[in-house]
N, C-alpha and C positions, 0 to 999 in steps of 0.2 A: 385249468383251459380259464379261461378269459370267459366272465358269465353278460358280458355287454357289449359288443361290436356296434359301432353307429359308420353308418356305409352313405357318407356325401357322393352328389353325384357334381364334376363342376368342371364349366369354362369360358374363363373369361369375366368369373365375378371375384374380381378382385374387391369393388364396391359394396358384396353383402354379401360374403361367405365366413366372418369375422364373427357373426352372433350367431352364425346356424354354429360354427365352432365349441361359440362360448356355452352357447345352452345345448349343449353334447356333453361335456364336461363335467356329467353325472357317470357316463359307461366304465369302458372298461378299453377300451380301444374304439379310434376315431383313425375313419378309414375316409382318405380325396379320394374318388377313383376320380381323373381327368382327361378329360377328351383332345389336347393341344393346344391348352392355356398359351397367350400367346404378350397374355399383362405378369401383373406380379400377382396370378391366382398361386400356381404350385407354392415360393416363395413366403407366402403368410398364411399358408394350409402350414406347413411346415417351422416355422417359426414359432406355432401353436400349438403343436405337437401332436397335429394328424401325422397319419402316415398315406407318401403316396403310394398309387397304382397309375402308371397308365397303359390308355384302350381307345384303342385309334378304330374307331367301328359309329358310324348314324345310326346304330344303331341305341334306341334308351335298355332293352333284356338286354344286351353285351354286353355294355356299364354295368347293369344291373349284377350280370350271374360274375363281371370277374370282378366285384367286391365283394361276391360270397365266397368265392372261393378261397379268397386270402387273409379271410374274415379268420380273428380264432376264436370270436365268444358264442357262445352255444347260441348264441340268440341273436340280432339282425334286427335294427332299426338303422328304417332306409330313409334317408332327410332329403331336399337339394335346398340347395343351398339360400332357396329362397320361402325358405322353409325356419322355422324355430317351436322350441321344444319351452312349453309354459312350466313355473315350478310341479305345479300340480298335476301337473301332467307326465314331468319325470318323478315322484314319488312313486304317480298311479304304475306305471310301468317296472319304475323296482321293487314295488310290490308285487304283479301279477309274476316278475320272471321268478321270484323265490318259490310261490307257493300258484303256480298256473296250473286253471282247468279248462283253457285249449292250447291247440299245438302254438296259433296262429291269431290275432289280431285289427280288427282293422279301428284304424283314427280319422274321427269327423276333425274339420279344417274350420277354420275360422277369418275367413274369406274377408280380408280386405283389397281394396280394388278404387285407387287411384285419394289414398287416403282414409275413406268411407267403410268401415265394414257394411256388406251387402246380407240386410236383413235377408231375404227371400232369395238369395242362392239356393239353397235349399242345405239338405246335409251330405254335402261333397264326403265323403266316406273314402279313406283307401288304407286297402292291406298292406301297411307297413312291417310291421310287427313279429315278429316269426320263431321260430326255431330255425337254425341254419338244419338240423338233422330232417325236418319237414318240409322242408324249399325242395321242390324239385327241381324249377326255373323258371324264372321268367322267360315269356312268349311276347311276343308282337315290336315290331320295329319301333311300332309309337302306337300312344295310349297303353303300352305295355301290362300285365296280370300276370302272374304270381301264380303258380302252380303246386297247391299245396298237399300232402297230402296226409291228414290228418284233418280236424276238427277248429269251426275256424266262430272266432270270437267280437265283441267285440268294448273299444274304452268308453270310459265317462265322457273325461277330460279331452278338449280339444288342446293342438297341432296349430301355429302361425301361420301364416299363408301370405304373404304380402305381394300381394302376383298385382298386374298393373299399373307398376309405378309413375310411368311418364311412357307418354304416344314413342316416343324416341327408342325409346327400348323394346316398346312390345312392337312395332309393325318390321323391325331386321327380322325378330323372333317368328314373326307369321308367315312371310316370306320365303325364309329357310324351310320350315317347317309343314310349309303346304306344298312345296314339289316331292316334299315323304310319302304324305296322302294320298298327292294325285298319282303318284306313281304304285301304293297299293289299290286304289282303286281301274288303275289302266291294267294290272296284274290279274283283277278280280273280273277282267270280264266286263265294266262296267258298261250301260247302254249310252249310245253314241248319244252326248251332250246338244244340244237343242235349245234353241230359246227358252220355248216354254218352262225345259227344265232348272233355268237358271231363278225366273222368277217361282218356280213351286219350293225349293230348296233353299232361297231365304225368304219367303212365306215361312215353311216351315221351323226356321230355321225361330223368325220374327213371334210366331204364335209358342214356340215351347217356352223364350226367354219371355214374354212380356205378357204372356198367358196363362197360362201352366208357371212357370219360377214367380210371376208378378215381379220381375225387376221393378216397373215402370214406375209402385211404392216406393221404392229409395233414390227418390229426385233424381237429381242431373246425374250422377253419377249411372245410378240403374239404366236410365237412357244413356247412356256413353256404351255401358257392355252388352247392351241389346243390338246399338247400330254396328259396334265395333265383328260380334259374333257371325253377326249378317255377313259385314264386310271378307271377316275373315273365312266363310264355309263360300264366296264369290272366288274367294282368291285362288284357292284350292284348285272348285269348277272349274275357274278358267285354264287352271292349267290343264287340269283332265283331258279339256278339251286341245288345248294346243296341243297335247299327247296323239291326242286321238287324232287328228286333221293329218288328211291325205291330199296335196303332198302337205309339206310342214309347213310353215311359216321361213322358215331359211333356205326352204325351198321354191318360195313363191318369189322372196324377193331378190333370191336368185336368179332367177329364171326369169324379170323385169329387167332384170340388169341386164342381162342373155339378150333380151330383144332391144334394147337400144343399144348396144353396142354397135349390135349387126345392124340396126336402120343405119348407120352411119356409117359401118363399113360399106354397103351399099350405094353409097351415095357422092356424089361428086363436088358438094352442096362446100363452098368454102366460106367460112361465117367470120367478116369482119369486122371490126370497131369503125 
Protein backbone atom coordinates (compact mmCIF):
# COMPACT_ATOMS: atom_id res chain seq x y z
CA UNK A 1 0.00 0.00 0.00
CA UNK A 2 1.23 3.50 -0.79
CA UNK A 3 2.32 5.61 2.16
CA UNK A 4 1.10 9.12 1.22
CA UNK A 5 -1.56 10.41 -1.17
CA UNK A 6 -1.85 14.11 -1.97
CA UNK A 7 -5.37 15.19 -2.92
CA UNK A 8 -5.71 18.49 -4.81
CA UNK A 9 -9.06 20.16 -5.57
CA UNK A 10 -9.25 21.65 -9.08
CA UNK A 11 -11.63 23.76 -11.13
CA UNK A 12 -10.27 25.83 -14.04
CA UNK A 13 -6.89 26.34 -12.37
CA UNK A 14 -4.60 25.76 -15.35
CA UNK A 15 -2.57 28.88 -14.53
CA UNK A 16 -1.69 27.82 -10.97
CA UNK A 17 -1.89 24.02 -10.73
CA UNK A 18 1.64 23.08 -11.89
CA UNK A 19 3.50 24.40 -8.78
CA UNK A 20 0.94 22.67 -6.54
CA UNK A 21 1.65 19.35 -8.28
CA UNK A 22 5.43 19.83 -8.45
CA UNK A 23 5.70 20.65 -4.73
CA UNK A 24 3.72 17.46 -4.02
CA UNK A 25 6.08 15.12 -5.89
CA UNK A 26 7.46 13.77 -2.62
CA UNK A 27 4.19 11.86 -2.17
CA UNK A 28 3.57 8.36 -3.52
CA UNK A 29 0.40 9.45 -5.32
CA UNK A 30 -1.17 12.71 -6.48
CA UNK A 31 -4.91 12.88 -7.09
CA UNK A 32 -6.68 15.81 -8.75
CA UNK A 33 -10.37 15.96 -7.86
CA UNK A 34 -11.86 18.03 -10.66
CA UNK A 35 -15.30 19.62 -10.60
CA UNK A 36 -15.80 20.28 -14.30
CA UNK A 37 -12.84 22.28 -15.57
CA UNK A 38 -13.28 23.70 -19.06
CA UNK A 39 -9.71 24.98 -19.48
CA UNK A 40 -6.51 22.90 -19.72
CA UNK A 41 -6.49 21.89 -16.04
CA UNK A 42 -7.16 18.17 -16.59
CA UNK A 43 -4.61 17.84 -19.40
CA UNK A 44 -1.95 19.60 -17.32
CA UNK A 45 -2.63 17.40 -14.31
CA UNK A 46 -2.34 14.23 -16.39
CA UNK A 47 0.85 15.48 -18.04
CA UNK A 48 2.44 15.95 -14.61
CA UNK A 49 1.45 12.53 -13.31
CA UNK A 50 -1.72 13.25 -11.34
CA UNK A 51 -4.63 10.83 -11.31
CA UNK A 52 -7.90 12.51 -12.31
CA UNK A 53 -11.17 12.02 -10.44
CA UNK A 54 -14.32 13.75 -11.66
CA UNK A 55 -16.71 15.03 -8.98
CA UNK A 56 -19.90 16.87 -9.89
CA UNK A 57 -21.06 18.77 -6.84
CA UNK A 58 -21.09 22.25 -5.31
CA UNK A 59 -19.96 20.81 -1.97
CA UNK A 60 -16.31 21.01 -0.96
CA UNK A 61 -16.85 18.10 1.42
CA UNK A 62 -18.04 15.92 -1.46
CA UNK A 63 -14.88 16.75 -3.41
CA UNK A 64 -12.64 15.86 -0.49
CA UNK A 65 -14.55 12.69 0.36
CA UNK A 66 -14.40 11.54 -3.27
CA UNK A 67 -10.64 12.01 -3.21
CA UNK A 68 -10.31 9.95 -0.03
CA UNK A 69 -12.31 7.07 -1.53
CA UNK A 70 -9.91 6.77 -4.46
CA UNK A 71 -6.67 7.35 -2.53
CA UNK A 72 -4.38 4.36 -2.04
CA UNK A 73 -2.20 5.94 0.62
CA UNK A 74 -2.21 5.19 4.33
CA UNK A 75 -1.93 8.95 4.87
CA UNK A 76 -3.84 11.73 3.11
CA UNK A 77 -2.56 15.26 2.53
CA UNK A 78 -5.14 17.71 1.18
CA UNK A 79 -4.00 20.66 -0.89
CA UNK A 80 -5.77 23.47 -2.75
CA UNK A 81 -4.51 24.53 -6.16
CA UNK A 82 -3.20 27.84 -4.74
CA UNK A 83 -1.24 26.15 -1.94
CA UNK A 84 2.39 25.02 -2.08
CA UNK A 85 4.50 22.64 0.02
CA UNK A 86 7.98 24.02 0.87
CA UNK A 87 10.85 21.55 1.20
CA UNK A 88 11.04 21.84 5.01
CA UNK A 89 7.36 20.99 5.35
CA UNK A 90 7.70 18.04 2.96
CA UNK A 91 10.57 16.66 5.04
CA UNK A 92 8.58 17.11 8.25
CA UNK A 93 5.58 15.30 6.76
CA UNK A 94 7.68 12.36 5.57
CA UNK A 95 9.30 12.06 9.00
CA UNK A 96 5.96 12.31 10.81
CA UNK A 97 4.22 9.57 8.84
CA UNK A 98 7.13 7.21 9.52
CA UNK A 99 6.76 7.65 13.27
CA UNK A 100 3.42 9.38 14.00
CA UNK A 101 2.41 10.47 17.48
CA UNK A 102 -1.07 11.54 16.36
CA UNK A 103 -3.71 10.40 13.88
CA UNK A 104 -4.01 13.78 12.13
CA UNK A 105 -2.13 17.07 11.97
CA UNK A 106 -2.92 20.72 11.41
CA UNK A 107 -0.72 22.83 9.15
CA UNK A 108 -0.22 26.58 9.46
CA UNK A 109 -0.48 28.62 6.27
CA UNK A 110 1.91 31.37 5.25
CA UNK A 111 -0.60 33.79 3.72
CA UNK A 112 0.39 35.91 0.73
CA UNK A 113 -2.22 38.49 -0.25
CA UNK A 114 -1.72 40.63 -3.37
CA UNK A 115 1.94 39.65 -3.42
CA UNK A 116 2.65 40.42 0.25
CA UNK A 117 2.76 38.24 3.36
CA UNK A 118 0.25 39.52 5.91
CA UNK A 119 2.00 39.36 9.27
CA UNK A 120 -1.21 40.03 11.19
CA UNK A 121 -3.51 37.51 9.54
CA UNK A 122 -2.95 35.28 12.54
CA UNK A 123 -2.15 31.57 12.43
CA UNK A 124 -4.77 30.13 10.06
CA UNK A 125 -4.19 26.46 10.79
CA UNK A 126 -5.98 23.89 8.65
CA UNK A 127 -6.45 20.19 9.35
CA UNK A 128 -5.02 18.64 6.18
CA UNK A 129 -2.77 15.68 7.06
CA UNK A 130 -4.47 12.56 8.40
CA UNK A 131 -4.44 8.80 8.44
CA UNK A 132 -6.98 7.52 5.96
CA UNK A 133 -8.23 5.09 8.60
CA UNK A 134 -8.83 7.99 11.03
CA UNK A 135 -10.86 10.09 8.60
CA UNK A 136 -14.55 9.48 9.15
CA UNK A 137 -15.67 12.04 6.56
CA UNK A 138 -15.54 15.69 5.59
CA UNK A 139 -18.59 17.73 6.58
CA UNK A 140 -19.91 21.11 5.45
CA UNK A 141 -20.82 22.34 2.01
CA UNK A 142 -18.57 25.37 2.46
CA UNK A 143 -15.83 25.97 5.07
CA UNK A 144 -15.71 22.20 5.35
CA UNK A 145 -13.97 20.34 8.19
CA UNK A 146 -12.84 16.72 8.55
CA UNK A 147 -14.21 14.49 11.29
CA UNK A 148 -11.30 12.57 12.79
CA UNK A 149 -11.52 9.44 14.89
CA UNK A 150 -8.35 9.90 16.88
CA UNK A 151 -5.86 12.44 18.18
CA UNK A 152 -4.76 15.65 16.47
CA UNK A 153 -1.35 17.32 16.59
CA UNK A 154 0.32 20.32 14.92
CA UNK A 155 3.06 20.42 12.32
CA UNK A 156 5.78 23.03 12.83
CA UNK A 157 6.50 24.16 9.29
CA UNK A 158 4.07 26.14 7.12
CA UNK A 159 2.53 25.66 3.71
CA UNK A 160 2.38 28.67 1.39
CA UNK A 161 -1.04 30.01 0.44
CA UNK A 162 -1.08 32.32 -2.60
CA UNK A 163 -4.35 34.07 -1.83
CA UNK A 164 -6.07 36.96 -3.63
CA UNK A 165 -3.65 37.23 -6.55
CA UNK A 166 -5.73 39.96 -8.22
CA UNK A 167 -9.21 41.49 -8.01
CA UNK A 168 -10.39 39.96 -11.31
CA UNK A 169 -9.77 36.50 -9.90
CA UNK A 170 -11.21 37.14 -6.44
CA UNK A 171 -14.55 38.83 -7.18
CA UNK A 172 -16.00 36.00 -9.35
CA UNK A 173 -15.16 33.51 -6.58
CA UNK A 174 -16.82 35.72 -3.98
CA UNK A 175 -19.95 36.12 -6.10
CA UNK A 176 -20.14 32.36 -6.70
CA UNK A 177 -19.63 31.11 -3.16
CA UNK A 178 -21.71 33.85 -1.53
CA UNK A 179 -24.75 32.13 -3.08
CA UNK A 180 -23.92 28.94 -1.22
CA UNK A 181 -23.28 30.81 2.04
CA UNK A 182 -26.55 32.72 1.73
CA UNK A 183 -28.48 29.50 1.07
CA UNK A 184 -26.93 27.91 4.15
CA UNK A 185 -27.94 30.92 6.26
CA UNK A 186 -31.47 30.80 4.86
CA UNK A 187 -31.82 27.08 5.56
CA UNK A 188 -30.59 27.62 9.12
CA UNK A 189 -33.47 30.05 9.77
CA UNK A 190 -31.42 33.25 9.95
CA UNK A 191 -33.48 36.25 11.19
CA UNK A 192 -34.95 38.54 8.57
CA UNK A 193 -32.30 40.90 7.24
CA UNK A 194 -32.86 44.57 8.07
CA UNK A 195 -30.83 47.66 7.30
CA UNK A 196 -29.29 47.78 10.78
CA UNK A 197 -28.16 44.15 10.49
CA UNK A 198 -25.99 45.02 7.49
CA UNK A 199 -24.30 47.76 9.52
CA UNK A 200 -23.74 45.46 12.48
CA UNK A 201 -22.37 42.60 10.35
CA UNK A 202 -19.96 44.81 8.43
CA UNK A 203 -18.83 46.65 11.58
CA UNK A 204 -18.21 43.31 13.30
CA UNK A 205 -16.09 42.20 10.37
CA UNK A 206 -14.18 45.50 10.45
CA UNK A 207 -13.57 45.14 14.18
CA UNK A 208 -12.30 41.58 13.79
CA UNK A 209 -10.00 42.23 10.81
CA UNK A 210 -8.75 45.70 11.74
CA UNK A 211 -8.68 45.75 15.54
CA UNK A 212 -8.38 42.15 16.71
CA UNK A 213 -6.15 40.89 13.89
CA UNK A 214 -4.48 44.25 13.37
CA UNK A 215 -4.37 43.94 9.60
CA UNK A 216 -4.04 47.72 9.27
CA UNK A 217 -0.44 47.26 10.36
CA UNK A 218 0.25 45.38 7.11
CA UNK A 219 -0.07 48.59 5.13
CA UNK A 220 -2.09 49.03 1.95
CA UNK A 221 -2.52 45.30 1.41
CA UNK A 222 -3.86 44.94 4.94
CA UNK A 223 -6.40 47.72 4.44
CA UNK A 224 -7.49 46.19 1.13
CA UNK A 225 -8.07 42.86 2.86
CA UNK A 226 -10.08 44.52 5.64
CA UNK A 227 -12.32 46.27 3.12
CA UNK A 228 -12.61 43.21 0.91
CA UNK A 229 -13.71 40.98 3.79
CA UNK A 230 -16.36 43.55 4.69
CA UNK A 231 -17.48 43.56 1.04
CA UNK A 232 -17.61 39.76 1.01
CA UNK A 233 -19.84 39.74 4.09
CA UNK A 234 -22.09 42.37 2.49
CA UNK A 235 -22.54 40.31 -0.68
CA UNK A 236 -23.44 37.17 1.27
CA UNK A 237 -26.02 38.92 3.46
CA UNK A 238 -27.44 40.94 0.56
CA UNK A 239 -28.07 37.63 -1.21
CA UNK A 240 -29.70 36.34 1.99
CA UNK A 241 -31.96 39.43 2.00
CA UNK A 242 -32.94 38.70 -1.60
CA UNK A 243 -33.71 35.07 -0.72
CA UNK A 244 -35.84 36.14 2.25
CA UNK A 245 -37.74 38.86 0.38
CA UNK A 246 -41.48 38.33 -0.13
CA UNK A 247 -42.46 38.81 -2.86
CA UNK A 248 -39.19 37.96 -4.56
CA UNK A 249 -37.42 40.54 -6.70
CA UNK A 250 -38.29 38.61 -9.87
CA UNK A 251 -41.96 38.57 -8.85
CA UNK A 252 -41.83 42.28 -8.03
CA UNK A 253 -40.41 43.27 -11.41
CA UNK A 254 -42.81 40.95 -13.20
CA UNK A 255 -45.73 42.64 -11.40
CA UNK A 256 -44.46 46.09 -12.41
CA UNK A 257 -44.38 45.03 -16.07
CA UNK A 258 -47.84 43.45 -15.83
CA UNK A 259 -49.32 46.61 -14.33
CA UNK A 260 -47.81 48.76 -17.07
CA UNK A 261 -49.10 46.47 -19.82
CA UNK A 262 -52.58 46.40 -18.29
CA UNK A 263 -52.57 50.19 -18.25
CA UNK A 264 -51.87 50.22 -21.97
CA UNK A 265 -54.61 47.66 -22.62
CA UNK A 266 -57.17 49.88 -20.85
CA UNK A 267 -56.39 53.05 -22.77
CA UNK A 268 -57.37 54.14 -26.25
CA UNK A 269 -54.45 56.50 -26.41
CA UNK A 270 -52.52 56.43 -29.64
CA UNK A 271 -48.93 57.46 -29.53
CA UNK A 272 -47.74 59.17 -32.66
CA UNK A 273 -44.41 60.65 -33.52
